[in-house]
C-alpha positions as CSV (number, residue, x, y, z in Angstrom):
1,M,149.0,69.5,98.9
2,S,148.2,67.0,101.6
3,L,150.5,63.9,102.2
4,R,147.7,61.7,100.8
5,A,147.3,63.8,97.7
6,L,151.0,63.9,97.2
7,R,151.3,60.1,97.4
8,R,148.4,59.7,95.0
9,Y,150.1,62.2,92.6
10,L,153.4,60.3,92.6
11,A,151.7,57.0,92.1
12,R,149.9,58.3,89.0
13,R,153.1,59.8,87.6
14,A,154.7,56.3,87.8
15,L,151.9,54.7,85.9
16,P,152.0,54.2,82.1
17,A,149.0,55.9,80.6
18,Y,146.4,53.8,78.9
19,D,147.0,54.6,75.3
20,G,144.3,52.5,73.7
21,D,146.5,49.4,73.5
22,K,144.3,46.9,71.6
23,R,145.6,43.7,73.1
24,F,142.9,42.1,75.1
25,D,145.0,41.1,78.1
26,T,147.0,44.3,78.2
27,A,144.0,46.5,78.5
28,L,142.8,44.7,81.7
29,H,146.3,44.7,83.2
30,T,146.5,48.5,82.6
31,F,143.2,49.2,84.3
32,N,144.2,46.9,87.2
33,A,147.4,48.9,87.6
34,R,145.4,52.1,87.8
35,L,143.2,50.5,90.4
36,R,146.2,49.6,92.5
37,A,147.6,53.1,92.2
38,R,144.3,54.7,92.9
39,S,144.7,56.7,89.7
40,H,141.0,57.6,89.4
41,F,139.2,56.7,86.2
42,A,135.8,55.6,85.0
43,L,135.2,52.6,82.8
44,T,131.8,52.0,81.3
45,R,130.8,49.3,78.8
46,F,128.4,49.3,75.8
47,G,127.4,45.8,74.7
48,D,124.6,44.3,72.7
49,G,121.8,45.7,74.8
50,E,123.1,49.3,74.8
51,M,123.8,48.9,71.1
52,H,120.1,48.1,70.4
53,I,118.8,51.1,72.3
54,I,121.3,53.5,70.8
55,N,120.3,52.2,67.3
56,G,116.7,52.8,68.2
57,T,115.7,49.2,68.0
58,A,113.0,47.8,70.2
59,I,114.2,45.3,72.8
60,D,112.4,43.7,75.7
61,L,114.4,41.5,78.1
62,S,112.1,42.3,81.1
63,A,111.2,38.6,81.4
64,K,114.9,37.4,81.3
65,L,116.5,36.1,84.4
66,H,115.9,38.6,87.2
67,G,114.4,41.2,84.8
68,E,116.6,43.2,82.5
69,H,115.8,46.2,80.3
70,R,113.1,47.2,77.9
71,Y,113.1,49.8,75.2
72,Q,110.2,50.7,72.9
73,P,110.9,53.4,70.3
74,G,108.7,56.5,70.7
75,E,107.9,56.1,74.4
76,T,108.6,59.4,76.2
77,D,110.5,58.0,79.1
78,G,112.5,55.6,77.0
79,E,113.5,58.3,74.5
80,R,114.5,60.6,77.3
81,Q,116.7,58.0,78.7
82,R,118.0,56.9,75.3
83,E,119.4,60.5,74.9
84,R,121.1,60.2,78.3
85,L,122.5,56.8,77.3
86,R,123.8,58.3,74.0
87,A,125.3,61.2,76.0
88,S,127.1,58.8,78.3
89,M,128.7,57.2,75.4
90,R,129.9,60.5,74.0
91,Y,130.9,62.1,77.3
92,Q,134.6,62.9,77.1
93,H,137.3,63.2,79.7
94,P,140.9,61.9,79.7
95,D,140.1,59.5,82.6
96,Y,136.8,58.2,81.1
97,F,137.0,55.0,79.1
98,V,134.3,53.5,76.9
99,G,134.1,49.7,76.2
100,I,132.4,48.8,73.0
101,A,131.4,45.5,71.5
102,C,134.2,44.1,69.4
103,P,134.0,42.9,65.8
104,C,134.7,39.3,66.7
105,C,131.5,39.4,68.8
106,V,129.0,41.7,66.9
107,G,130.6,41.9,63.4
108,L,132.7,44.6,61.8
109,A,129.8,46.8,60.7
110,Q,128.2,47.1,64.1
111,F,131.6,47.6,65.7
112,R,132.3,50.5,63.3
113,T,128.9,52.0,64.0
114,L,129.6,52.0,67.8
115,Q,133.1,53.3,67.2
116,A,131.7,56.3,65.2
117,E,128.7,56.8,67.5
118,S,130.9,57.1,70.6
119,G,132.9,60.1,69.2
120,Q,135.8,58.9,71.4
121,A,139.5,59.1,70.5
122,E,140.9,55.6,70.1
123,S,142.9,56.1,73.3
124,Q,139.6,56.2,75.2
125,L,138.1,53.1,73.7
126,T,138.4,49.5,75.0
127,W,136.5,46.2,74.9
128,A,133.0,45.9,76.4
129,N,134.2,42.4,77.3
130,V,137.4,43.5,79.1
131,F,136.5,41.7,82.3
132,V,135.1,38.5,80.8
133,N,135.9,35.7,78.3
134,A,139.7,34.9,78.4
135,N,140.2,37.9,80.8
136,Y,137.9,36.5,83.4
137,A,140.5,34.6,85.3
138,V,142.6,37.7,85.7
139,F,139.6,39.6,86.7
140,R,138.9,37.1,89.5
141,S,142.5,37.1,90.7
142,D,143.8,40.6,90.1
143,T,140.9,43.0,89.7
144,L,139.0,41.7,92.7
145,S,142.1,41.8,94.8
146,A,142.7,45.4,93.8
147,I,139.1,46.2,94.7
148,A,139.5,44.5,98.1
149,D,142.7,46.5,98.8
150,W,140.9,49.9,98.2
151,P,141.4,51.8,101.5
152,T,137.6,52.2,102.0
153,P,134.9,49.7,101.1
154,P,133.3,50.4,97.8
155,L,129.7,51.5,97.2
156,L,127.7,49.0,95.1
157,I,124.8,49.6,92.7
158,G,123.1,46.3,91.9
159,H,119.9,44.4,91.7
160,Q,117.6,44.3,94.7
161,A,117.9,40.4,94.7
162,A,121.6,40.5,95.0
163,D,123.3,39.7,98.3
164,P,126.7,41.5,98.7
165,A,127.5,39.3,101.7
166,G,128.9,36.7,99.2
167,L,131.4,39.1,97.7
168,P,135.1,38.7,98.5
169,F,135.2,42.2,100.0
170,P,132.8,44.3,102.2
171,V,130.7,47.1,100.6
172,A,129.9,50.4,102.3
173,A,126.3,50.4,100.9
174,H,124.2,48.5,98.4
175,I,122.1,50.9,96.4
176,K,119.4,48.6,95.0
177,T,117.8,48.6,91.5
178,G,114.7,46.9,90.2
179,G,113.2,46.0,86.8
180,N,114.0,48.2,83.9
181,A,116.2,50.2,86.1
182,W,117.7,52.4,83.4
183,I,114.3,54.1,83.1
184,Q,112.6,53.5,86.5
185,D,115.5,54.0,89.0
186,C,118.0,56.3,87.4
187,D,117.3,59.6,89.2
188,R,116.7,57.9,92.5
189,V,120.0,56.0,92.3
190,L,121.9,59.2,91.4
191,A,120.4,60.9,94.4
192,E,121.3,58.0,96.7
193,V,125.0,58.0,95.5
194,D,125.2,61.7,96.0
195,A,123.9,61.3,99.5
196,A,126.4,58.6,100.2
197,F,129.3,60.6,98.9
198,S,128.2,63.6,101.0
199,A,128.0,61.4,104.1
200,Q,131.3,59.5,103.6
201,G,133.4,61.9,101.5
202,D,133.1,62.6,97.8
203,E,136.7,62.0,96.9
204,D,138.8,58.8,96.6
205,R,135.7,56.6,96.6
206,L,135.2,53.4,94.5
207,L,131.8,52.8,93.0
208,L,131.0,49.4,91.5
209,V,128.0,49.3,89.2
210,C,126.2,46.1,88.2
211,A,123.1,47.5,86.8
212,G,122.9,46.8,83.0
213,V,122.1,49.9,80.9
214,L,121.6,52.0,84.0
215,S,125.4,51.7,84.6
216,N,126.4,53.7,81.6
217,I,124.2,56.7,82.5
218,V,125.1,56.9,86.2
219,I,128.8,56.4,85.6
220,A,129.0,59.2,83.1
221,E,126.9,61.6,85.1
222,L,128.6,60.8,88.4
223,H,132.0,61.1,86.9
224,A,131.2,64.5,85.5
225,A,130.1,65.7,89.0
226,H,132.8,63.8,91.0
227,P,135.9,63.0,88.9
228,E,138.1,62.3,91.9
229,N,136.5,58.9,92.3
230,T,136.8,55.6,90.5
231,Y,133.8,54.0,88.7
232,L,133.7,50.5,87.3
233,D,130.9,49.0,85.2
234,L,131.2,45.3,86.3
235,G,128.0,44.0,84.6
236,S,127.3,40.4,85.4
237,T,130.8,39.5,86.7
238,L,129.7,39.2,90.3
239,D,126.4,37.5,89.8
240,V,127.4,34.2,91.2
241,D,129.0,35.8,94.2
242,M,125.8,37.7,95.0
243,G,123.5,34.7,94.6
244,L,122.0,35.7,91.3
245,G,123.3,32.6,89.6
246,A,125.5,31.8,86.5
247,T,123.6,34.3,84.3
248,R,126.1,34.3,81.4
249,K,127.9,31.7,79.5
250,Y,131.3,32.6,80.8
251,L,129.9,32.2,84.3
252,Q,128.9,28.7,83.3
253,R,132.5,27.8,82.5
254,G,131.7,27.5,78.8
255,K,134.0,27.8,75.8
256,S,133.9,31.6,76.0
257,L,136.5,31.5,78.9
258,S,139.1,30.7,76.3
259,K,137.9,33.4,73.9
260,V,140.5,36.2,73.3
261,C,138.6,39.1,71.8
262,V,140.2,41.0,69.0
263,W,140.0,44.6,67.8
264,A,139.5,45.6,64.1
């Protein structure tokens, strides 16, 4: 075992395992501790948009903001990707964590549906909102600091209009996505990440994904192929930094910044 691997192993042994603690703030602190220790894991989040697609409900947000996702039941490409999305929710690994929309945000019935659909043990489930609402201040102070302290700059998957120069840390590469990326860009993005891993080393990498529904698919499939990396689905949390604007209410400093999400 190399010295680097030994240090990483000892750091992981010192960490408390995430055991599905369903306190909103504790979940984020635990994931931040894993980031600090470089105890590799993947965190992917399923919110309202993913819920609609998994439920087979038509949704079209292609005209929203910079262009988000679209799903029409029965379309060949959409149904193929829907199956990949469902598979990403059900993929299981002890270091793979699935955030789902909580009952205080979508209602108990929808929450129970997502919980059952995931097929995940309770220990692998967390909040889809783990980085936002009342946790957003800690995300800004602690999570971003842990990302900045990663020994190599992270890779970023994000919208083609995003400018990573505004981030509080450098990125090794910006892999760009366009409209309806979960259908249009998925295989290309996976190939570009694989190429970047091959060029820069496919272990101990940090990948930040800010790509809507695409995030879930690429994180699951990349983690299955490269589990010795860390993958974070950061959603809209960096939109202001990257010049995309205050695209969500919590970024507009609304009342949601005081909202403490609750489990069932």
